[in-house]
N, C-alpha and C positions, 0 to 999 in steps of 0.2 A: 598748748596751742597758742601761737601768737595772735591768730585771728580766728574767730568763730562767728559764722553768719548762719542764722536759722530763720527760714520762712520770711525772708526780707522782701517787702513789697513797697513800691512807691507809685502812687496813683496821681494823675493829673485829671481830675474829673473822672469820666468813664474810662480813660486810657491808662493802662498800667505800663510804666516805663520798665519796671522789673516786677516779676510775678512769683512770689514765694520761692526765692532762690536760697539755697543752703550750701555752704562750703566751709572749709577750714584751711589754715596754712600754718606750717611749722617754721621754727627758727632754722636758719641755714638753708632755706629753700627759695629759689627764684620761681615764682608762679606766673606763667604767661596768661594774661586775661584778654581773650580775643573775642571779636564779634564784628558784624557789619556796622556801618554808621547807624546810629539810632537804636542799637540793640539793647542798651542799658549799661554799658561799661562805665562811662563817665559818671552816670547817676550813682552807681554802686560805690565808686571811688570817692565821690563827694560825701556820701553818707558815712563811709569808713573814716574819713578825715574831718568829720563834724562840720562840713560846710552846709549841709541840709539834713533835716530829719526824715526818717522813713515814715510811711503811712502805717505800717504794721510790721511785726517780726522784730528780731533782735540782732544786734551786731556788737561784738566785743573785741577790743584790741588789748592784748596782754591782760585779759581778765576784767577789763574796765568797759562799762557800757557807754556807747557813743552818745547817748542822750543824757542820761543821769550823771555821767562822770566825764563830760566832754572836755573840760579843762585838763584833767589828768590824761585823757587820751591824747590830746595835742602835744603833751610833753613826751609821749612815747612814740610818736609817729612823725615822719618827714614826708613832705609832699612836693613833688615837682609837677606842676600842671602842664597841660599840652601847650598852652600859650604862656610861656614862662614870663610871669609878671616881675619886671625889674625896674629900678629907678635909673633911667638911662643917663641922667645928668650927674649921677654920683660916680666917684672913682671906686674901683673894685674893692680896695682895702677899706675905704670909707664905708661902703655898703655892708661889708662883712662885720665891721665894728658895730654898725647899727643893729645887725642881726644878733650879735653877741649881747647887746643891751636888752633886746626883746627877751632873750632866754636867761638873762641875769647870770651870764657866765662870769665866774670870779676872776680867773686869770685869762681875760679876754684876749690880750695881745698874743699870748702863747697859742691859744686856740685858733685865732685868725691865721697865724703863721702856719700852723699844722694843716688847716684846710686849704690854704693857698698851695702848699707843697703837695698835699694829697691829690688835689684836682689839677695839678699842673698849671697853675696860674701865676707862677713866679715872675715870668717876663711881662705879664699883663697887669700886675697888681696896681700899678700907678697910672693906668689908663682909665678914662671914663668908660662906663659900661656901654654907652651908645657908640663908642668907637670900636668895639670888639666884633669879631666875626660871630656868626650864629653858634659855631662850635664852642667858642670860648664863653659865650653867654650861657650855653647849656651847662658848662662847667661851673659858672657862678651859681646857676640855679641848683645844681647838685650840691655845691658847697653850703648854700643856705639850708637845703633840705637835710643835710648831714650834720649841721653845725652843733646841734645839741646831742649828738650821738644817739639817735633814736633806735629803738629795737625793731621798728617796722618802717620800710620805705615804700611809698606808692609813687610810681613813675608813669606818667601818662604821655606816651609818644616822645620819649626822651631823645631819640635820634632823628626826629623828623627834619628833613632838609639839610642834613650834614653831608659833607663830601666824604669820599672813601677813607681818607686818612683820619678825619675827625670821627667817623663811625668806628673805626678800629680802636681808637683811644677811649672813647666813651664806653664802648662795649666791654673793654678790659676793666674799666673802673667799676661798672655794674657787676661784672663777674666777681671781682674781688669783694665787693660789698655783700654779695649773696653768700659768701662763705661764713659770715658771722651773723647776718641779719635776715629777717624775713623781707623779701622784695616782691612786690606785685608790679608786674610790668605789662602795660597795655601798649600794643603796637600793631601796625598793619604790615610790618615787614616780616614775612613768614620765615625768611632765612635767619633773621635775628632770633626768633623764637627757638628754632632748632639749635642755634649756637649757644644760647644763654640759659634756657629754661629747663628746670627739672620736671616740671609738671605743667599741664595746660588745661585751662577752663575755657570752653567756647560757649558764649551766650548768644542767643538769637531770639528776637522778638520778646525780650524780657525774661526768657527761660534758659536755664543751663541745659545744653544739649550734649556736652561732653565734659568729663572731668577725669583725666587720666595722666599717668606718667608719660613723659615725652616718648619713651621707647615703645610703649604699647598703644599709643594713640590711634595708629592705623587700624588696629583690631576693632575700633569703635564702629567703623562703617561697613566692613565686610572682610571676607578673606581674599579680596582682590589682589592681583599681582601686577607688577609693572616690569616690562622688559625694555631696556634701552638698547637700540640697535643703530649702528652707523654703517652706511654703505660707501663703497669706493666712489660711486657716481650717483647722480640724482635718481631718485626712486619715486614713483607715483604712490600716493597714499593708499589707493585702492588695492595695491599689491598686498598690503598688510591688513587692511580692513576686511578683505574677503576671506581671510583665514578663519576657519571654524573655531569658535571660542573667544574671538577678539571682540571686546565690548566697545573700545574706543581707541583711536590713534591720535596722538598729539604730535603735530609736526613742529620740530624745532628749527630745522633748516631743510633744504631739498634732499640732504643726505642723512639727516639725523632725526630719529623718531622715538617717542615713548609709546609702547603698545600696552593697553590695559585689558585685563581679563577679569571677569567676575567669578570665574570658576577656579577650581584648585589645580587644574592641569598646567604643567610647565609648557609655555608656548615656544620655547627656544628651538625645540626640534622642528616644529611646524614652520617657524620663520626660516630656519636654515633650509629646509626642503623646498620651500616656496622660492627662496632666493636662488637656489641651484637650478630649479626648473626654469626660472626666468633669466638665467645667466647674470645674476647680480652677485657682486663680491662683497662679503661682509667684512668690515675692518674691525668692528668691535660689537660685542653683544653681552649684556649682563642683566641679571635680575636686580631690581631696585625695590625698596620699600616705598609705600605711599608716603609722600611728603606731608608736612603740616598743611601746606597750601591745598593739596588734594583733599585731605580730610575736611578742612575748613569749607571748601566749596561744596562738597557733598552734603555737609550738615546744614549749611545756611543758604544754599541756592534753591529757593522755593519756586 
């Protein structure tokens, strides 16, 4: 196991930021670490990266204790913080050479060139970091986190504020990194979790409320089913919500809806009959799994 956390607790006086949480992560796995603001995600990541000590419990990275062997842990781990701390007055290549010095890289010039190429910074390497777009600054942050070839990467909101093109490129980078390393990814973008993560941990009020492979996460909340339906013309919500067995209706547009059921019955026949009875033409109807966002809201909306 690359990461083993057992009964980890961090207290601030009477308040517990995290409360006896336990989990593990393997090499070659991208682990989504989710939770509402203030749930304890960043606290956990700061403990794993040796930025703060826990109150009780243990955390190990590559078999090394984060308290008693913190220097060795930092050699094994790369960290990209949510607010990417960079020296804005330094040039990209100059900054990465400084990072090479921190890690005492022997052939630093070769490694700098490798990371510039890997993160797509070739055209920007002679610019000041302060002149870069946010997307390229995130690439610089990834380069410094990856510079010493760590076994574990901890990424806190790595795609926050990026445009669609930048999102695609950074996600592709993270996906490629997850093939060989252990990646812990914290994000509020649920679509990103479904695209990138093999497994998801959801933390709420300092406690883990879900720890499942991405494909079976929906089973955590219930046997709920979701039917997507699109009508030819506008349709009132109550036409669907009045159907027996319907738990909730999410309106996407005047013609498109997601119909939720907490029972095991397939609602498509009932929706079809109701549409025919009310002279409504259905253009599309399909069963859908609960999304990560649906599960997240059910587990954390108190």
